C-alpha positions as CSV (number, residue, x, y, z in Angstrom):
1,M,-10.2,-3.8,28.3
2,K,-12.1,-3.9,25.0
3,N,-14.2,-6.7,23.7
4,L,-11.5,-8.2,21.7
5,N,-9.6,-9.0,24.9
6,L,-12.1,-11.4,25.5
7,L,-11.1,-14.1,22.4
8,I,-7.6,-14.0,23.1
9,F,-6.5,-17.2,23.1
10,L,-9.9,-18.6,23.3
11,I,-10.1,-19.8,19.9
12,S,-8.8,-23.1,18.8
13,F,-7.5,-24.1,15.5
14,S,-10.3,-26.6,15.2
15,S,-13.1,-24.0,15.9
16,L,-12.5,-20.7,14.4
17,F,-13.8,-21.8,11.0
18,A,-17.4,-23.0,11.2
19,Q,-18.5,-26.3,10.4
20,P,-19.7,-25.7,6.6
21,N,-23.4,-25.8,5.9
22,C,-24.2,-28.9,3.9
23,E,-27.9,-28.6,3.4
24,A,-26.6,-25.2,1.6
25,Y,-24.7,-27.1,-1.3
26,K,-28.1,-29.6,-1.5
27,Y,-30.0,-26.3,-1.8
28,Y,-27.6,-24.9,-4.8
29,G,-28.1,-28.1,-6.3
30,D,-24.3,-29.5,-5.5
31,T,-24.9,-32.5,-4.8
32,L,-22.0,-33.7,-5.3
33,K,-20.2,-31.2,-2.7
34,Y,-23.4,-32.0,-0.4
35,D,-22.4,-35.8,-0.1
36,A,-18.7,-34.9,0.6
37,C,-20.0,-32.5,3.2
38,K,-22.1,-35.3,5.0
39,K,-19.1,-37.5,4.5
40,A,-16.6,-34.8,6.0
41,M,-19.0,-33.9,9.1
42,E,-17.8,-37.7,10.2
43,I,-14.7,-36.5,11.6
44,K,-17.4,-35.2,14.7
45,G,-15.8,-37.0,17.9
46,H,-12.7,-38.0,16.2
47,Y,-9.2,-36.6,17.2
48,Q,-7.5,-34.5,14.7
49,F,-4.2,-36.8,14.7
50,S,-6.0,-40.2,14.5
51,K,-6.0,-42.2,11.4
52,E,-9.9,-42.2,11.8
53,Y,-10.0,-38.6,11.4
54,Q,-7.9,-38.3,8.3
55,T,-9.4,-41.2,6.5
56,V,-13.0,-40.0,6.9
57,L,-11.7,-36.4,5.1
58,D,-10.1,-38.9,2.5
59,E,-13.5,-40.4,1.3
60,S,-14.8,-37.1,1.3
61,L,-12.1,-35.8,-0.9
62,E,-12.8,-38.9,-3.2
63,I,-16.3,-37.9,-3.2
64,D,-15.6,-34.7,-4.4
65,P,-11.7,-33.6,-5.2
66,T,-12.5,-29.8,-5.1
67,F,-14.1,-29.8,-1.4
68,D,-12.0,-27.3,0.1
69,Y,-13.2,-27.9,3.8
70,A,-11.8,-31.1,3.6
71,Y,-8.3,-30.0,2.4
72,W,-8.6,-27.5,5.3
73,A,-9.8,-30.0,8.0
74,K,-7.0,-32.1,6.8
75,S,-4.2,-29.7,6.9
76,I,-4.7,-28.6,11.1
77,A,-2.7,-31.8,12.5
78,Y,0.1,-31.5,9.9
79,L,0.5,-27.7,11.3
80,K,0.2,-28.7,14.6
81,S,2.6,-31.3,14.7
82,G,5.3,-29.5,12.3
83,D,5.1,-31.0,9.3
84,F,4.6,-28.0,7.2
85,V,5.3,-29.1,4.2
86,T,2.2,-31.3,4.1
87,W,0.2,-28.8,5.7
88,K,1.3,-26.2,2.7
89,K,0.1,-29.0,0.3
90,L,-3.4,-29.4,1.9
91,I,-3.9,-25.2,2.7
92,D,-2.9,-24.6,-0.9
93,K,-5.7,-26.8,-2.2
94,A,-8.0,-25.5,0.3
95,V,-7.3,-21.9,-1.4
96,E,-7.0,-23.0,-4.8
97,Y,-10.9,-24.2,-4.5
98,N,-12.1,-21.5,-2.3
99,P,-9.6,-18.6,-1.7
100,K,-12.2,-16.1,0.2
101,E,-12.8,-18.6,2.9
102,H,-8.7,-19.5,3.2
103,L,-6.6,-17.0,2.2
104,G,-7.0,-14.9,5.9
105,Y,-6.0,-18.3,7.2
106,R,-3.0,-19.1,5.2
107,G,-1.7,-15.5,5.5
108,W,-2.0,-15.4,9.1
109,C,-0.2,-18.8,9.1
110,R,2.5,-17.8,7.4
111,Y,3.1,-14.9,9.6
112,Q,2.7,-16.6,12.6
113,F,4.7,-19.7,12.2
114,F,6.9,-19.1,9.3
115,R,7.9,-15.7,9.2
116,D,6.9,-15.6,5.6
117,Y,6.0,-11.7,5.7
118,K,5.7,-11.6,1.9
119,G,4.0,-14.5,1.4
120,A,1.7,-13.1,4.2
121,I,1.4,-10.0,2.9
122,E,0.5,-11.5,-0.3
123,D,-2.1,-13.4,0.7
124,I,-4.0,-11.0,2.6
125,E,-4.0,-8.0,-0.1
126,K,-5.1,-10.5,-2.2
127,L,-8.2,-11.6,0.2
128,D,-8.6,-7.7,0.6
129,S,-8.8,-7.4,-3.5
130,L,-11.4,-10.3,-3.8
131,V,-13.9,-9.3,-1.5
132,D,-16.3,-6.7,-0.4
133,Y,-16.5,-7.3,3.0
134,D,-14.1,-6.6,6.1
135,I,-11.5,-9.5,5.8
136,G,-11.8,-10.1,9.2
137,Q,-9.6,-11.2,12.4
138,S,-6.2,-13.7,12.4
139,Q,-6.6,-16.9,13.1
140,N,-6.2,-16.7,16.9
141,G,-8.3,-13.6,17.0
142,T,-5.3,-11.4,18.7
143,Y,-5.6,-9.1,15.2
144,H,-7.5,-7.7,12.8
145,L,-5.8,-9.1,9.2
146,S,-4.9,-5.4,8.5
147,I,-2.9,-5.1,11.4
148,A,-0.9,-8.4,10.8
149,K,-0.4,-6.9,7.6
150,G,1.1,-3.6,8.7
151,L,3.4,-6.2,11.3
152,C,4.9,-7.6,8.3
153,Y,5.5,-4.6,6.5
154,K,7.3,-3.3,9.8
155,A,9.1,-6.8,9.6
156,V,10.3,-6.2,5.9
157,G,11.9,-2.9,6.9
158,K,8.9,-1.1,5.7
159,K,7.9,1.2,8.9
160,E,6.1,4.5,7.4
161,K,4.0,1.8,5.3
162,A,3.0,-0.3,8.5
163,I,2.3,2.7,10.6
164,E,-0.1,4.3,8.2
165,I,-1.5,0.8,7.8
166,I,-2.1,0.2,11.6
167,E,-3.4,3.6,11.7
168,N,-5.9,3.3,9.7
169,Q,-7.3,0.1,11.0
170,L,-7.2,1.3,14.4
171,V,-9.7,4.3,13.9
172,I,-11.9,1.5,12.3
173,N,-11.2,-0.6,15.8
174,E,-12.3,2.4,17.7
175,N,-15.3,3.2,16.1
176,E,-16.4,-0.3,16.5
177,D,-14.9,-0.4,20.3
178,F,-13.2,-3.6,19.1
179,V,-9.4,-3.2,19.4
180,G,-7.1,-5.9,19.7
181,A,-5.0,-6.6,22.9
182,Y,-1.8,-5.3,21.6
183,D,-2.7,-3.0,18.8
184,Y,-1.7,0.5,20.5
185,L,1.8,-1.5,21.5
186,H,2.7,-2.1,18.1
187,L,1.8,1.4,16.9
188,G,3.6,2.7,19.7
189,V,6.8,0.5,19.4
190,L,6.7,1.5,15.5
191,Y,6.7,5.4,16.7
192,L,9.6,4.5,19.2
193,E,11.8,3.1,16.2
194,T,11.2,6.0,14.1
195,E,12.1,8.5,16.8
196,R,8.4,10.1,17.4
197,F,9.0,9.7,21.0
198,E,6.1,11.7,22.1
199,K,3.7,9.9,20.1
200,A,4.8,6.9,21.2
201,I,4.1,8.0,25.0
202,E,0.7,9.1,24.3
203,I,-0.3,5.5,22.4
204,F,1.5,4.0,25.4
205,K,-0.7,5.7,27.6
206,K,-3.9,4.1,25.3
207,Q,-2.4,0.7,25.6
208,S,-1.8,0.8,29.5
209,E,-5.7,2.0,29.8
210,M,-7.1,-0.8,27.5
211,N,-4.4,-3.6,28.3
212,E,-1.6,-2.8,30.7
213,I,1.3,-5.2,30.3
214,A,4.8,-5.5,31.0
215,E,6.2,-4.6,27.1
216,N,4.1,-1.6,27.2
217,Q,5.8,-0.2,30.1
218,Y,9.2,-1.3,28.8
219,Y,8.7,0.3,25.8
220,S,7.4,3.6,27.6
221,A,10.3,3.7,29.5
222,L,12.5,3.4,26.3
223,A,10.7,6.3,25.2
224,Y,10.9,8.6,28.1
225,S,14.7,7.7,28.2
226,S,15.3,9.2,24.6
227,L,13.4,12.2,26.0
228,D,15.4,12.2,29.0
229,K,12.6,12.4,31.3
230,L,14.6,10.0,33.8
231,T,12.0,9.9,36.6
232,E,9.2,8.6,34.2
233,Y,11.8,6.2,33.0
234,K,12.7,4.7,36.2
235,S,9.2,4.4,37.2
236,S,8.1,2.7,33.7
237,L,11.0,0.5,34.0
238,K,10.2,-0.5,37.8
239,R,6.6,-0.9,36.8
240,A,7.5,-3.2,33.7
241,K,9.4,-5.8,35.8
242,E,6.7,-6.0,38.4
243,L,4.3,-6.6,35.6
244,Y,6.4,-9.0,34.2
245,I,6.6,-11.1,37.7
246,E,3.0,-11.0,37.7
247,G,2.6,-12.6,34.5
248,R,1.1,-9.6,32.7
249,K,2.9,-10.0,29.5
250,M,2.5,-10.8,25.8
251,S,1.8,-14.3,25.3
252,D,0.6,-16.6,22.3
253,P,0.8,-20.8,22.9
254,Y,1.9,-21.2,19.6
255,S,4.9,-18.6,18.8
256,N,6.4,-15.5,20.5
257,P,4.6,-12.4,19.3
258,M,6.3,-9.4,17.6
259,D,7.7,-6.9,20.3
260,K,7.4,-9.3,23.2
261,I,10.2,-8.8,25.4
262,Y,12.0,-11.0,28.7
263,L,12.7,-10.2,32.0
264,E,16.4,-10.3,30.9
265,D,15.5,-7.6,28.7
266,I,14.2,-5.4,31.6
267,E,17.0,-6.3,33.9
268,T,19.5,-5.6,31.3
269,E,18.2,-2.0,30.5
270,D,17.7,-1.3,34.5
271,K,21.4,-1.9,35.0
272,N,22.7,-0.1,32.1
273,G,20.4,2.7,31.9
């Protein structure tokens, strides 16, 4: 399994963004942000949903209403509690004052939680236009943001564009030996959906080598079925069920990933296949 798989689901919403270096603000002469930052650091030890946590950040923003970190930190509890209206107001402020730091996060959340695919594309592409370095990973570490963007294009019906984006990013990921846990799977499903069955099987085999999961064998079965390879179809479907029962399947603690399947899907295909 590639290096990136070690990150999956280990990165929490509260820890992915490093705390700001308050001394850096002082070094560059921004004493207002330095004071706001020092105040914000007093959240340490307070539960995100507590009044104390929010009060500290409110006091930080009273010192400097443009301190983006405080808006971002305040927003986390609202996202987790399902108050998406308040979350959006706060994260929009963070993006306004520091777009390079927060556009990727907002774009990923738009994709993951709200299925706002167009909004996610806008944020990720805007970030890409602002920086001359790698735009980085999704908030949970599962995808490079370019892969996430490709999935968004798939969701809005632009599958060829999605394929191009994911193929290009996978070349980079492979060169860096840092392929995401589901990258090959998603590309294989796109090939399957665009009737490139041989290419789908080829890429599903890569997924098997890196991170074998029930979804991979399920979609492999569909590709084999389309090519009238019934022996391989039955074998893949059987393996998909075994993997699913073993718990080796796509998962996310906050939402259902794209291309995820359920045991019912496997059993229905087996019954009707």
